[in-house]
C-alpha positions in Angstrom: -6.6 -55.0 -193.2 -3.4 -56.2 -191.5 -2.9 -54.7 -187.8 0.6 -55.1 -186.4 0.6 -55.8 -182.7 3.9 -57.1 -182.2 6.3 -54.5 -180.8 9.2 -56.2 -182.6 7.7 -55.6 -186.1 7.6 -52.2 -187.6 6.1 -52.7 -190.9 6.5 -54.7 -194.2 8.3 -54.0 -197.6 6.4 -54.7 -200.7 7.5 -57.4 -203.1 6.8 -56.2 -206.9 5.4 -58.8 -209.2 6.7 -59.1 -212.7 4.9 -56.8 -215.2 6.7 -56.3 -218.5 6.3 -53.6 -221.2 7.6 -50.6 -223.0 6.4 -46.9 -222.7 7.6 -43.5 -223.7 8.8 -41.6 -220.5 10.0 -38.2 -220.0 13.6 -38.2 -219.1 14.0 -37.0 -215.7 16.2 -34.0 -215.3 19.4 -34.2 -213.4 21.3 -37.4 -212.9 18.4 -39.7 -213.0 20.0 -43.0 -214.4 22.6 -45.3 -213.5 24.3 -48.0 -215.8 22.8 -51.5 -215.9 24.5 -54.0 -218.0 25.9 -53.5 -221.5 24.1 -50.8 -223.3 21.4 -50.2 -220.9 20.6 -47.4 -218.2 18.3 -47.9 -215.3 15.9 -45.2 -214.0 17.5 -44.2 -210.7 16.7 -40.7 -209.6 17.7 -39.4 -206.1 15.1 -36.6 -205.1 16.8 -36.0 -201.9 20.1 -35.0 -203.3 19.2 -33.7 -206.8 17.7 -30.1 -207.0 16.2 -30.6 -210.4 13.9 -33.3 -208.6 12.6 -30.9 -205.9 9.0 -31.8 -206.8 9.6 -35.5 -206.4 11.1 -34.7 -203.0 8.0 -32.8 -202.0 6.0 -35.9 -202.9 8.4 -38.1 -200.6 8.0 -35.6 -197.7 4.2 -35.4 -197.9 4.0 -39.1 -197.8 6.3 -39.2 -194.9 4.0 -36.6 -193.2 0.8 -38.7 -193.7 2.9 -41.6 -192.4 4.1 -44.6 -194.1 3.4 -47.0 -191.4 -0.2 -45.8 -191.3 -0.5 -46.1 -195.1 0.7 -49.7 -195.2 -1.0 -51.0 -191.9 -4.5 -49.2 -192.5 -4.7 -49.2 -196.3 -2.4 -51.8 -197.4 -0.5 -49.1 -199.5 2.8 -50.1 -201.1 4.6 -47.0 -201.8 6.9 -46.9 -204.8 10.6 -46.2 -204.2 11.4 -42.4 -205.2 14.2 -43.8 -207.4 11.5 -45.0 -209.7 9.4 -41.9 -210.0 8.7 -40.7 -213.5 6.2 -39.3 -215.8 4.8 -41.3 -218.7 4.3 -39.7 -221.9 2.7 -42.6 -223.8 1.7 -46.1 -222.8 2.8 -48.8 -225.1 2.5 -52.5 -225.0 2.6 -54.6 -222.0 1.4 -57.6 -220.0 -1.8 -55.8 -219.5 -2.8 -55.4 -223.1 -1.0 -58.2 -224.8 -4.2 -60.1 -225.3 -5.7 -57.3 -227.2 -2.9 -57.5 -229.8 -3.9 -59.3 -233.1 -3.2 -63.1 -232.8 -0.6 -63.0 -235.8 1.6 -60.6 -233.8 0.9 -61.8 -230.2 3.5 -64.6 -230.2 6.3 -62.2 -231.2 5.3 -59.6 -228.7 5.3 -62.2 -226.0 8.8 -63.2 -226.8 9.8 -59.6 -226.9 8.3 -59.0 -223.5 9.8 -62.1 -222.1 13.2 -61.0 -223.3 13.1 -57.5 -221.5 15.2 -55.6 -220.8 17.7 -57.2 -223.3 15.4 -57.0 -226.2 15.4 -53.0 -226.0 18.7 -53.4 -227.7 17.1 -55.1 -230.9 15.5 -53.2 -233.6 12.1 -54.7 -232.9 8.9 -54.1 -234.8 7.1 -53.3 -231.8 9.3 -50.5 -230.6 10.7 -49.0 -233.8 7.9 -46.8 -234.5 7.6 -45.4 -231.0 11.4 -44.9 -230.9 11.1 -43.1 -234.1 8.3 -40.9 -233.2 8.5 -37.1 -233.1 7.8 -37.5 -229.4 11.3 -39.0 -229.1 13.2 -37.4 -232.0 11.7 -34.0 -232.0 12.7 -31.1 -229.7 9.3 -29.2 -229.1 8.2 -31.0 -226.1 10.2 -29.1 -223.3 7.7 -28.3 -220.6 7.3 -27.8 -216.8 4.8 -29.4 -214.7 3.4 -28.7 -211.1 1.2 -30.5 -208.6 -2.5 -30.5 -209.5 -4.2 -33.2 -207.1 -3.9 -36.5 -205.6 -6.2 -39.3 -207.3 -6.9 -42.9 -206.6 -7.4 -44.7 -209.9 -9.4 -47.9 -210.1 -8.9 -48.7 -206.3 -5.4 -49.7 -207.3 -2.9 -46.9 -207.6 -2.5 -43.5 -205.8 -1.1 -40.8 -208.2 -0.1 -37.3 -208.0 -1.8 -35.5 -210.9 0.3 -32.9 -212.7 -0.5 -29.8 -214.8 1.3 -27.5 -217.0 3.1 -24.8 -215.0 3.0 -22.0 -217.5 1.5 -21.1 -221.0 4.4 -22.3 -222.9 4.2 -25.7 -221.3 0.6 -25.8 -222.0 1.3 -25.3 -225.7 4.0 -27.9 -225.7 1.7 -30.2 -224.0 -1.2 -29.8 -226.6 1.4 -30.7 -229.3 2.6 -33.8 -227.4 -0.9 -35.0 -226.9 -1.4 -34.5 -230.6 1.5 -36.6 -231.7 0.7 -39.1 -229.1 -2.7 -39.6 -230.6 -1.1 -40.2 -234.0 1.2 -42.9 -232.4 -1.8 -44.5 -230.6 -3.6 -44.7 -234.2 -0.6 -46.3 -235.7 -0.5 -49.1 -233.1 -4.1 -49.7 -233.4 -3.8 -50.1 -237.2 -0.6 -52.1 -237.1 -1.3 -54.4 -234.3 -4.9 -54.2 -233.8 -4.7 -53.0 -230.1 -6.9 -50.2 -228.8 -4.4 -47.7 -227.2 -5.5 -45.3 -224.5 -5.8 -41.9 -225.8 -6.8 -39.9 -222.9 -3.7 -38.3 -221.3 -3.5 -37.2 -217.7 0.2 -36.5 -216.7 1.0 -38.0 -213.3 3.6 -39.4 -211.0 2.6 -43.0 -209.5 3.2 -42.8 -205.7 2.3 -46.4 -205.0 -0.2 -49.4 -205.2 -3.0 -50.6 -202.8 -2.6 -54.3 -202.2 -6.5 -54.9 -202.6 -9.7 -53.0 -203.6 -11.2 -53.2 -200.1 -8.4 -51.3 -198.4 -8.0 -48.9 -201.1 -11.7 -47.9 -200.7 -11.0 -47.3 -197.0 -8.6 -44.6 -198.3 -11.3 -42.6 -200.3 -12.5 -40.3 -197.5 -8.9 -39.1 -197.0 -8.0 -38.2 -200.6 -9.2 -34.6 -200.3 -7.4 -34.1 -197.1 -4.2 -35.5 -198.4 -4.5 -33.5 -201.5 -4.7 -30.3 -199.3 -1.4 -31.6 -197.5 0.3 -32.1 -200.7 -0.6 -28.7 -201.9 0.8 -27.1 -198.9 3.9 -29.3 -198.7 4.8 -29.0 -202.4 3.8 -25.4 -202.9 4.9 -23.9 -206.2 7.6 -26.4 -207.0 8.0 -27.6 -210.6 9.8 -30.1 -212.7 11.2 -29.4 -216.2 11.5 -32.0 -219.0 13.4 -31.5 -222.1 13.2 -34.9 -223.7 11.3 -38.2 -224.1 12.8 -41.6 -224.5 11.6 -45.4 -224.9 11.9 -47.3 -221.7 11.3 -51.0 -221.0 10.1 -52.3 -217.6 10.0 -55.7 -216.0 8.1 -54.5 -212.9 6.8 -51.3 -211.5 10.0 -50.3 -210.0 12.6 -51.2 -212.8 12.7 -49.0 -215.8 15.5 -49.3 -218.4 16.6 -47.4 -221.7 19.3 -47.8 -224.0 22.6 -46.2 -223.0 23.7 -44.9 -226.3 20.6 -43.2 -227.6 20.4 -39.6 -228.4 20.1 -38.6 -224.7 23.0 -40.5 -223.6 25.8 -40.5 -226.2 28.6 -41.7 -223.8 28.8 -44.2 -220.9 29.5 -41.1 -218.7 25.9 -39.8 -219.3 23.5 -39.7 -216.3 
């Protein structure tokens, strides 16, 4: 635990370690991306000014009510910037599972990961199937989510668990999970990697710097969940599409500029 006693020091800003990979993310509604170099768009949502991101802003407000200085000083909790908030539809390949990939494919994957985000613009064997999946090319996965509960996973990350907001969304979510399982199975057969099939929609709110301080937060999770439920209320977020995103750390998520969701440089 770090206790700040110097009255000239208010707190600390986290530095995010490199962590590379690609995933399928729900495209945030509203104007949630900004240009980042030739052919790329960076995830950059602004919950405070975009009414489509009202749910995200509720999460920001609730963390503020708990107290960010308290979270940092007492629990070594490093909150993610709201600009990076997103909901993952499918976890792909990354630095965390590269060693599980069959040895024959591993050098190529490592080279692809080293080249991110630029390698997103190539027709790579690792991303082509995900990018061509019905999850991305289909239009049957529009759904709305609302807040369910706070969870602390593995003494590493604090997440806001989500649930389908209505029956139509529940049906769309079931279809999405089925397609997601097909994609996981294909990656297992093609690259020899065991993909995570259990799906729990969520927004990652931040990471704990170590397990000991994360454990100190355990008794607070239920109380914080009640605070979030009261603060967020019945807010929802609506998603209409899914895209392939690459990332180089946990705050930098990038997708192709000229894909189906962004046909012109003015998009986003």
